[in-house]
C-alpha positions in Angstrom: 0.1 0.0 0.0 1.3 3.4 -0.9 2.4 5.8 1.9 -0.2 8.1 3.2 0.2 11.7 4.5 -2.1 13.6 6.7 -3.4 17.1 5.7 -6.2 19.5 6.7 -8.5 20.8 4.1 -11.2 23.3 5.3 -10.9 22.0 8.6 -11.3 18.2 7.7 -8.5 15.7 8.4 -7.6 13.9 5.2 -5.5 10.9 4.8 -4.2 10.8 1.1 -1.6 8.8 -0.8 1.7 10.4 -1.1 2.1 12.3 -4.6 -1.6 12.7 -4.8 -2.6 16.3 -5.8 -4.5 18.5 -3.5 -7.5 18.9 -6.0 -7.9 15.1 -5.8 -7.3 14.8 -2.0 -10.1 17.3 -1.5 -12.5 14.9 -3.3 -11.8 12.3 -0.5 -13.4 14.7 1.9 -16.2 15.5 -0.4 -14.9 19.0 -1.2 -15.0 20.4 -4.8 -12.3 22.6 -5.9 -13.3 24.2 -9.4 -11.0 23.9 -12.3 -11.5 24.1 -16.0 -8.1 22.9 -17.3 -7.5 20.1 -14.7 -8.7 16.7 -15.9 -8.1 13.4 -14.2 -5.6 11.2 -16.1 -4.3 14.1 -18.3 -1.0 16.0 -18.0 -1.1 19.0 -15.9 -1.7 22.4 -17.5 -2.3 25.0 -14.6 -3.8 27.3 -17.4 -7.1 28.4 -16.0 -6.2 29.4 -12.4 -9.7 28.5 -11.1 -8.3 26.1 -8.6 -6.3 28.6 -6.5 -6.5 27.8 -2.8 -4.8 29.3 0.4 -2.1 27.1 1.9 -1.0 28.0 5.5 2.6 29.3 5.5 2.7 30.0 1.7 2.9 33.6 0.5 0.6 33.4 -2.2 -2.5 31.5 -3.6 -1.5 28.1 -5.1 -3.0 25.9 -7.8 -4.5 22.9 -6.3 -4.2 20.9 -9.6 -0.3 21.0 -9.4 0.3 21.1 -5.7 1.1 17.5 -4.3 -0.1 16.6 -0.7 2.2 16.9 2.1 2.3 15.9 5.7 0.7 18.6 7.9 -0.3 20.7 5.0 -3.3 23.0 5.8 -5.4 24.1 2.8 -8.5 26.5 2.6 -10.5 26.3 -0.4 -13.4 28.8 0.2 -11.9 32.1 1.8 -12.9 35.6 0.7 -9.4 35.9 -0.9 -10.0 32.6 -3.0 -13.4 33.7 -3.9 -12.2 37.0 -5.0 -9.5 35.5 -7.1 -11.8 33.0 -8.8 -14.2 35.9 -9.5 -11.5 37.9 -11.3 -10.3 34.9 -13.2 -14.0 34.5 -14.6 -14.1 38.1 -15.3 -10.9 37.6 -17.5 -12.1 34.4 -19.2 -15.4 36.3 -20.0 -13.4 39.1 -21.8 -13.9 37.8 -25.3 -16.5 35.2 -24.4 -19.8 35.7 -26.3 -22.9 35.8 -23.9 -24.9 33.6 -26.2 -26.0 30.9 -23.6 -29.6 30.9 -25.0 -28.3 29.3 -28.2 -25.1 27.7 -27.2 -25.5 23.9 -27.0 -23.6 23.6 -23.8 -26.2 25.7 -21.9 -27.4 23.9 -19.0 -24.3 21.8 -18.6 -21.6 24.3 -19.0 -18.9 24.6 -16.5 -18.0 28.2 -17.2 -21.8 29.1 -16.9 -22.0 27.2 -13.4 -18.9 29.0 -12.1 -20.3 32.4 -13.2 -23.4 31.7 -11.2 -21.4 30.4 -8.4 -19.0 33.3 -8.0 -21.2 36.1 -9.3 -19.0 37.6 -12.2 -22.0 39.4 -13.3 -20.2 42.5 -14.8 -16.9 43.1 -16.3 -14.3 46.1 -16.2 -13.2 45.3 -19.6 -15.0 47.6 -22.2 -12.9 46.8 -25.2 -14.6 45.3 -28.2 -14.7 41.5 -28.0 -12.4 39.5 -30.4 -14.6 37.4 -32.7 -14.0 35.0 -35.5 -16.5 32.9 -37.5 -17.5 29.5 -36.4 -15.5 26.7 -38.2 -16.5 23.1 -39.1 -13.7 20.8 -38.6 -15.4 17.6 -39.8 -19.2 16.4 -40.0 -19.2 15.9 -36.3 -17.0 18.5 -34.8 -17.6 22.4 -35.0 -15.5 25.0 -33.4 -16.4 28.4 -32.1 -13.1 30.1 -31.1 -14.7 33.1 -29.1 -16.2 30.6 -26.6 -12.8 28.8 -26.1 -11.0 29.4 -22.7 -7.8 27.7 -23.8 -8.0 25.1 -21.2 -6.2 22.7 -23.6 -8.3 19.6 -22.5 -9.4 19.0 -26.1 -5.7 19.0 -27.2 -4.5 16.5 -24.4 -7.5 14.0 -24.5 -6.7 13.7 -28.4 -2.9 13.6 -28.0 -2.6 11.6 -24.9 -5.8 9.7 -24.4 -6.4 8.8 -28.1 -2.8 8.9 -29.5 -3.9 10.8 -32.6 -2.4 14.2 -32.2 -5.2 15.7 -34.3 -5.5 19.2 -32.5 -3.2 21.8 -31.5 -2.9 25.6 -30.7 -2.0 28.2 -33.2 -1.1 31.8 -32.9 -0.5 33.5 -29.4 -2.1 36.0 -27.0 -5.8 37.0 -27.6 -6.0 35.4 -31.0 -4.8 31.9 -29.9 -7.1 29.3 -31.0 -7.4 25.4 -31.2 -6.6 24.2 -34.7 -7.0 20.8 -36.6 -4.0 19.0 -37.9 -4.8 19.4 -41.5 -5.3 23.1 -41.8 -9.1 23.5 -42.1 -10.2 20.0 -41.4 -9.6 17.0 -39.0 -8.2 13.7 -40.0 -8.6 11.5 -36.8 -10.7 8.9 -35.1 -13.8 11.3 -35.2 -14.5 9.9 -31.7 -15.8 13.2 -30.3 -13.9 12.9 -27.0 -12.8 16.5 -27.7 -16.4 17.7 -27.7 -17.4 15.9 -24.5 -14.3 17.0 -22.6 -14.7 20.7 -23.5 -15.9 22.6 -20.5 -17.6 25.2 -22.5 -19.4 25.4 -25.9 -16.4 25.8 -28.1 -16.5 22.5 -29.5 -20.0 21.3 -30.4 -21.5 18.1 -32.1 -22.6 18.1 -35.7 -25.2 15.7 -34.7 -26.7 16.9 -31.5 -26.4 20.9 -31.9 -29.5 22.9 -31.9 -31.7 19.7 -31.3 -32.7 20.0 -27.7 -31.6 21.0 -24.3 -30.0 18.4 -21.8 -32.9 18.7 -19.3 -35.5 17.9 -22.0 -34.0 14.4 -22.8 -34.2 11.2 -20.9 -30.9 9.6 -20.4 -30.6 5.7 -20.8 -27.5 3.8 -20.2 -27.0 0.8 -22.5 -24.4 -1.2 -24.2 -22.9 0.0 -27.6 -24.3 -2.5 -30.3 -21.2 -2.4 -32.5 -17.8 -4.0 -31.6 -17.1 -6.4 -28.8 -15.3 -4.1 -26.4 -18.6 -3.6 -24.3 -18.5 0.1 -23.9 -21.4 1.7 -22.1 -23.1 4.5 -23.9 -25.6 6.8 -22.4 -28.2 7.8 -24.9 -30.0 11.0 -24.7 -33.6 10.5 -26.1 -36.7 12.6 -26.7 -40.0 11.7 -28.2 -38.5 8.2 -29.2 -35.5 9.7 -30.9 -32.0 9.3 -30.0 -30.4 12.6 -30.1 -27.0 12.1 -28.4 -24.6 9.4 -27.0 -21.8 9.8 -24.3 -20.9 8.3 -21.0 -20.1 11.3 -18.9 -21.1 9.5 -15.7 -18.2 7.0 -16.3 -20.5 4.3 -15.3 -19.3 1.3 -17.6 -16.1 -0.5 -18.1 -15.1 2.1 -20.6 -15.2 5.1 -18.2 -16.0 8.2 -20.4 -14.1 6.6 -23.5 -16.4 6.0 -26.7 -15.2 5.7 -30.3 -17.2 7.2 -33.1 -19.5 4.2 -33.2 -20.4 4.3 -29.6 -20.8 8.1 -29.5 -22.4 8.7 -33.0 -23.1 5.4 -34.7 -26.6 4.9 -33.3 -28.2 6.8 -36.3 -29.0 3.5 -38.1 -31.9 2.9 -36.0 -34.0 5.6 -38.0 -32.6 4.9 -41.4 -35.3 5.4 -44.1 -34.8 1.7 -45.2 -35.6 0.4 -41.6 -38.3 -2.5 -41.8 -41.3 -1.6 -39.9 -43.8 -4.3 -41.1 -43.5 -8.0 -42.0 -43.0 -9.0 -45.4 -44.2 -12.0 -47.2 -43.3 -13.3 -50.8 -46.6 -13.2 -52.8 -46.3 -14.0 -56.6 -42.5 -13.8 -56.4 -42.6 -10.2 -54.7 -42.1 -9.2 -50.9 -45.4 -7.5 -49.9 -46.3 -6.1 -46.6 -48.6 -8.3 -44.4 -49.8 -8.2 -40.7 -47.8 -9.7 -37.9 -50.6 -12.2 -37.4 -50.5 -13.4 -41.0 -46.6 -13.6 -41.1 -46.3 -15.5 -37.7 -49.0 -18.0 -38.6 -47.3 -18.6 -42.1 -43.9 -19.2 -40.3 -45.4 -21.5 -37.7 -47.4 -23.5 -40.2 -44.3 -24.1 -42.4 -42.3 -25.1 -39.3 -44.8 -27.6 -38.2 -45.1 -29.1 -41.7 -41.3 -29.5 -41.7 -40.8 -31.2 -38.3 -39.9 -34.8 -38.9 -40.6 -34.5 -42.7 -37.8 -32.2 -43.6 -34.5 -30.5 -42.5 -34.0 -27.3 -40.7 -31.1 -24.9 -40.5 -30.8 -22.0 -38.0 -28.3 -19.2 -38.3 -28.0 -17.0 -35.2 -26.3 -13.7 -34.6 -23.4 -12.0 -32.7 -25.6 -8.9 -32.2 -28.6 -10.4 -30.5 -28.8 -10.8 -26.8 -27.8 -13.6 -24.5 -31.4 -14.3 -23.9 -32.4 -14.3 -27.4 -29.4 -16.7 -28.4 -30.3 -19.0 -25.5 -33.9 -19.2 -26.4 -33.2 -19.7 -30.1 -30.9 -22.6 -29.5 -33.5 -24.0 -27.1 -36.2 -23.7 -29.7 -34.1 -25.2 -32.4 -33.2 -28.4 -30.2 -36.3 -28.9 -28.3 -39.0 -27.8 -30.7 -37.6 -28.0 -34.1 -35.5 -31.2 -33.2 -32.5 -30.0 -35.1 -28.8 -29.5 -34.1 -28.2 -27.5 -37.5 -27.5 -24.2 -35.7 -24.6 -22.0 -36.0 -23.4 -18.3 -36.3 -20.4 -16.4 -37.7 -17.5 -17.0 -35.4 -15.0 -14.2 -35.4 -12.5 -15.6 -32.7 -11.6 -19.0 -31.5 -12.9 -18.8 -27.9 -13.6 -22.6 -27.7 -10.1 -23.6 -28.5 -8.7 -21.1 -25.9 -11.1 -22.2 -23.3 -10.1 -25.9 -23.9 -6.3 -24.9 -24.0 -6.5 -23.3 -20.6 -8.4 -26.0 -18.9 -7.5 -26.4 -15.3 -6.2 -22.9 -15.0 -8.1 -20.1 -13.2 -7.8 -16.4 -13.8 -6.2 -17.0 -17.1 -8.8 -14.8 -19.1 -8.0 -11.1 -18.9 -10.6 -8.3 -18.3 -10.8 -4.7 -19.6 -9.5 -3.5 -16.1 -6.5 -5.8 -16.5 -5.3 -3.9 -19.5 -4.9 -0.7 -17.5 -3.2 -2.5 -14.5 -0.9 -5.4 -15.9 2.7 -4.8 -16.5 3.2 -6.1 -20.0 1.3 -6.8 -23.2 1.8 -8.9 -26.3 -0.4 -7.7 -29.3 -0.7 -10.4 -32.1 -2.2 -9.7 -35.5 -4.7 -7.1 -34.7 -4.6 -3.4 -35.2 -6.1 -2.8 -31.8 -6.7 1.2 -32.1 -8.9 0.7 -35.3 -10.6 -2.7 -34.6 -10.8 -2.6 -30.7 -10.5 1.0 -29.7 -11.3 0.6 -26.0 -8.7 -2.0 -25.4 -6.1 0.1 -27.2 -7.2 3.1 -25.1 -6.7 1.1 -21.9 -3.1 -0.1 -22.8 -2.2 3.3 -24.0 -3.4 4.8 -20.5 -1.4 2.1 -18.7 1.8 3.0 -20.8 1.3 6.7 -19.8 0.6 6.2 -16.2 2.4 3.0 -15.2 5.0 2.7 -18.0 3.8 -0.8 -19.2 5.9 -2.7 -21.7 4.1 -3.3 -24.9 5.1 -5.8 -27.5 3.8 -5.8 -30.9 3.8 -8.6 -33.5 1.5 -7.7 -36.5 1.5 -7.8 -40.3 1.5 -4.1 -40.7 2.3 -0.9 -38.8 -0.1 -0.1 -36.0 -0.6 2.8 -33.5 0.9 0.8 -30.7 4.2 0.9 -32.5 4.7 4.5 -31.1 5.1 3.5 -27.6 6.1 -0.4 -28.0 9.1 -1.9 -26.3 9.6 -4.0 -29.4 7.7 -4.2 -32.6 7.9 -7.0 -35.4 6.2 -7.6 -38.7 4.8 -10.9 -39.3 4.2 -13.7 -36.7 7.5 -14.5 -35.1 6.6 -14.0 -31.4 8.9 -16.7 -30.4 12.0 -14.2 -31.0 10.6 -12.0 -28.1 10.8 -15.0 -25.6 13.8 -13.6 -23.4 12.2 -10.1 -23.3 8.7 -11.6 -22.2 10.3 -13.9 -19.6 11.9 -10.8 -18.0 8.5 -9.4 -17.4 6.6 -10.0 -13.8 3.3 -10.8 -15.7 1.8 -10.6 -19.3 -1.5 -10.2 -21.2 -1.6 -11.7 -24.7 -4.2 -10.3 -27.1 -4.7 -12.2 -30.4 -7.0 -12.1 -33.4 -8.5 -14.7 -35.7 -5.2 -15.5 -37.4 -4.6 -17.6 -34.2 -6.9 -20.4 -34.1 -6.8 -24.4 -33.7 -3.3 -25.7 -33.7 -1.7 -22.2 -33.9 -3.7 -21.1 -30.7 -2.6 -24.2 -28.8 1.0 -23.4 -29.6 0.5 -19.9 -28.5 -0.9 -21.0 -25.1 1.9 -23.4 -24.8 4.4 -20.5 -25.4 2.5 -18.4 -22.8 2.7 -21.2 -20.2 6.4 -21.8 -20.9 7.4 -18.3 -20.0 7.3 -19.2 -16.3 5.2 -15.9 -15.5 1.6 -15.3 -14.9 -0.1 -14.8 -18.3 -3.7 -13.9 -19.2 -5.4 -14.1 -22.7 -7.9 -12.0 -24.8 -9.5 -13.7 -27.8 -10.4 -10.7 -29.8 -13.9 -11.2 -31.5 -15.6 -8.6 -33.6 -19.3 -7.9 -32.6 -21.3 -6.8 -29.4 -22.2 -10.3 -28.6 -19.9 -12.6 -30.4 -18.7 -13.9 -27.0 -22.3 -14.5 -25.8 -23.3 -16.3 -29.0 -20.6 -18.9 -28.2 -21.3 -19.1 -24.5 -25.0 -19.6 -25.2 -24.4 -22.6 -27.4 -25.1 -21.1 -31.0 -22.9 -24.1 -32.3 -24.0 -27.7 -33.5 -21.2 -29.3 -31.3 -21.7 -27.3 -28.1 -24.7 -26.6 -25.9 -24.7 -23.4 -23.5 -21.8 -23.4 -21.2 -19.4 -25.3 -23.6 -21.1 -28.7 -22.8 -20.9 -31.2 -25.7 -24.3 -31.6 -27.6 -23.6 -35.3 -28.4 -25.3 -34.9 -31.7 -24.1 -34.0 -35.1 -25.2 -30.9 -37.0 -24.3 -28.7 -39.8 -22.0 -25.6 -39.5 -22.7 -22.3 -41.1 -20.9 -23.0 -44.4 -22.4 -26.4 -44.5 -26.0 -25.0 -44.0 -25.6 -22.4 -46.9 -24.5 -25.1 -49.2 -27.1 -27.8 -48.2 -30.6 -27.9 -49.8 -32.6 -27.6 -46.6 -36.4 -27.5 -46.2 -36.1 -24.5 -44.1 -33.4 -21.9 -43.3 -34.1 -19.6 -40.4 -31.8 -16.5 -40.2 -32.0 -14.4 -37.1 -30.1 -11.2 -37.2 -27.3 -12.3 -39.7 -26.5 -11.7 -43.4 -25.0 -15.1 -44.3 -26.1 -14.7 -48.0 -24.4 -11.4 -48.6 -22.4 -13.0 -51.5 -24.4 -16.2 -52.2 -27.7 -17.4 -53.6 -30.0 -19.4 -51.2 -30.4 -23.1 -51.7 -33.0 -23.8 -49.0 -36.6 -24.5 -50.0 -38.1 -21.8 -47.5 -36.1 -18.9 -46.0 -37.3 -16.9 -42.9 -35.2 -13.8 -41.9 -35.5 -11.6 -38.8 -33.6 -8.4 -39.3 -33.6 -4.6 -39.3 -33.2 -4.0 -42.9 -33.6 -5.7 -46.4 -30.2 -7.2 -46.4 -29.0 -9.3 -49.2 -30.2 -12.3 -47.3 -33.6 -10.8 -46.5 -34.1 -10.0 -50.1 -34.1 -13.7 -51.0 -36.4 -14.5 -48.2 -39.9 -16.0 -48.2 -40.8 -14.1 -45.0 -39.0 -11.2 -43.4 -39.8 -10.2 -39.8 -38.7 -6.7 -38.7 -36.5 -6.9 -35.6 -35.7 -4.4 -33.0 -32.1 -3.2 -32.6 -30.0 -3.3 -29.4 -31.3 0.2 -28.5 -34.8 -0.8 -28.6 -34.8 -3.8 -26.2 -33.8 -5.2 -22.9 -31.5 -8.0 -22.2 -27.8 -8.8 -21.7 -24.6 -9.0 -23.9 -21.1 -10.4 -23.0 -18.1 -8.4 -24.2 -15.1 -10.0 -25.7 -13.4 -10.1 -22.3 -16.3 -12.2 -20.9 -18.1 -9.2 -18.9 -21.8 -9.5 -19.0 -23.8 -6.2 -19.0 -27.3 -5.3 -19.2 -29.0 -3.6 -22.3 -31.7 -1.2 -21.6 -34.4 -0.2 -23.8 -34.0 3.5 -24.9 -36.7 3.9 -27.6 -39.3 2.0 -29.4 -39.6 1.9 -33.2 -43.1 1.2 -34.6 -43.5 -2.2 -36.1 -40.3 -3.7 -34.9 -40.2 -6.4 -32.1 -37.1 -7.7 -30.2 -36.0 -11.1 -31.7 -37.0 -12.7 -28.3 -40.5 -11.7 -28.6 -40.6 -13.1 -32.2 -39.2 -16.4 -31.3 -41.8 -16.6 -28.3 -44.8 -15.6 -30.6 -43.6 -18.3 -33.1 -43.5 -20.9 -30.3 -46.9 -19.9 -29.3 -48.4 -20.2 -32.7 -46.8 -23.7 -32.8 -48.3 -24.7 -29.4 -44.8 -25.0 -28.0 -44.6 -22.0 -25.7 -45.4 -23.9 -22.6 -42.4 -26.4 -23.2 -40.0 -23.3 -23.8 -41.2 -21.2 -20.9 -41.7 -17.4 -20.8 -39.9 -15.2 -23.4 -39.3 -12.2 -21.1 -35.6 -11.1 -20.7 -35.5 -11.4 -17.0 -37.2 -14.9 -16.9 -34.8 -16.2 -19.6 -31.7 -14.7 -18.0 -32.7 -16.4 -14.7 -32.8 -19.6 -16.6 -29.4 -18.9 -18.0 -27.9 -18.2 -14.5 -29.4 -21.4 -13.4 -28.1 -23.6 -16.3 -25.1 -22.0 -18.1 -21.9 -22.5 -16.0 -20.1 -19.3 -15.5 -23.2 -17.0 -15.6 -24.4 -17.3 -12.1 -23.2 -13.7 -11.6 -23.9 -11.4 -8.9 -27.1 -9.5 -9.8 -26.5 -6.3 -7.8 -23.6 -5.3 -10.3 -25.9 -6.0 -13.3 -28.9 -4.2 -11.8 -27.1 -1.1 -11.0 -25.7 -0.9 -14.6 -22.3 -2.3 -13.9 -20.6 -5.4 -15.5 -20.2 -9.0 -14.1 -17.3 -11.1 -14.9 -18.4 -14.4 -16.4 -16.3 -17.6 -15.7 -16.5 -20.1 -18.7 -16.1 -23.8 -17.8 -12.7 -24.5 -16.3 -12.1 -27.8 -18.0 -11.8 -29.5 -21.3 -14.0 -28.7 -24.1 -14.6 -32.2 -25.4 -15.7 -31.3 -28.9 -13.6 -28.5 -30.4 -14.9 -26.8 -33.4 -13.5 -27.7 -36.7 -10.7 -25.5 -38.2 -11.4 -22.8 -40.6 -14.7 -21.6 -39.0 -13.4 -18.6 -37.5 -13.2 -15.5 -39.8 -12.9 -11.9 -38.5 -14.5 -9.2 -40.6 -11.6 -6.9 -39.9 -14.0 -4.0 -39.2 -12.3 -0.7 -38.5 -13.5 2.3 -36.5 -15.8 3.4 -39.5 -17.3 0.0 -40.3 -19.6 -2.3 -38.3 -21.2 -5.0 -40.6 -24.7 -4.3 -41.8 -25.3 -1.7 -39.0 -22.2 0.4 -40.3 -23.8 0.5 -43.9 -26.8 2.2 -42.5 -25.1 4.8 -40.3 -25.2 8.1 -41.8 -22.4 9.4 -39.6 -19.9 6.7 -40.1 -20.3 7.0 -43.8 -20.1 10.8 -43.8 -16.6 11.4 -42.2 -13.6 11.9 -44.5 -11.7 9.0 -42.8 -14.4 6.5 -43.8 -13.9 7.2 -47.4 -10.0 7.1 -47.0 -10.1 3.7 -45.4 -12.1 1.9 -48.0 
């Protein structure tokens, strides 16, 4: 445990770790010291002078954001002298600041506005004409209004240090200094919007949210991003069943405040003009709108006719919830009597679990990436494919000097701070360097599967140090789909099914009586061979266009349930909006079961009831409910033993999605397709 020192702040005795800053030590006593430029985790700036405090035996006011605690220090944060200094600083900051609060998008959540009310800087002695420059648009999502800027440099630091992009800097000097992008008049960056959220005033505003509403008019719903597998929590601001904004300012998820462009802006696919809002049935060769009752009855009738007289194939999704995946495989096996069920696998989790049998604590969490001492990144371009994991490792390097080793086919952002980099796959040559580390986390992509993955685990175990692993998978519930048994060879919890069944590619090649596709697009580049095709999806994908019946499904932001991140952390989805005509996949499956007279055998199809069944029957999912109920994450523990039936080689294929692509959903996101970087990355 770090040494602690005792100091006094506003008469409160505080015990703080040695080296902690006074501004943070005050929080331990519930005392807020205002600041604009200070931000936890970023380098110190001391630019705004709002955090001035009185310190006994010091001749002048001190900045609490740069003053470390010391034994016996006596600090006063709210004396008349301190209040006057803060008032004068506000007066100075407002010299050129336009008083446009009624139209500024930061109104109601502006730190400068709050401080002006708190310290009463209601009038100014500065009578000179305010310096004004026109508003600039740096990208489709980032607007900059220089007169509002207070030059706190938060945006510059979060972009350079937090994101590792270096897209923002400061040009000119004095009263005409302003924040500028890295390419003259436009940004080329990750377009993550972190600079907007971290701005304490209305200088940087969102091209998606601006002029839409006020923060107090929205309902804020915390749910999980529906794109990649990192499991970031996004807080959606909604009004009148429309999503207007995404952020995570309350730091309530495993991602803290971090969000990439997909988590912050990629929600807009939900109201795309092509969104399905009524069932479709093929009539005389054309898909025509029908009622839900008619469509469900037709599906149920076809399913009943096929049982025992034909063959089924079921393709599940890595975007649907754990409850939907569990219920789907249960329906397939117990009602339809088929083991032909699979999904698009993007990482070889099964082989990893089998190779680690008998070892506990060998699977890393998101928190581990910010705490462990060394990392080996294999194959993946983390910053583009798994931005949260990259962000965590980058923060670890900044704060704890973690050693990062990179073995990838091409240059990646981790190269900038890596202890060693190699192009290719020869991680064996790093053996001596890795053995010298106290511990290691290995992150690997889909190029390590089957025998290659077993060799990697053997290599890790031969180092003689504690090693943890992260199998990188693509989508929001890729890990949950495997855990819930969406495979022919495995039941939920990695238990062998004991039955033969067709895998995804085999189903697409076979002439099945019925192919049922739930939330996937397996026929994107192929023609169907099945006799009857049922599709549940948000859009008329290439697969849906070939279907006999299409059922409009709800997206992740329109339903409740749980998903499991790539690191095995289960979190709750929470419905933010409702879209007319669309239904959650769990409801659709339940209604089909009811039409077939099989609902009693399957049990209720509410998310809570199904998840309770999952907790009882799926090993590793008997997680603590308080963590989930309060919006947190709970670590699942997959079976710690041999997986008796490993999947056949060649089934694992990553889509290699970057920051600006996310399968079908990415195609229908206006924001992802509008930014310059999206066009450059194609």
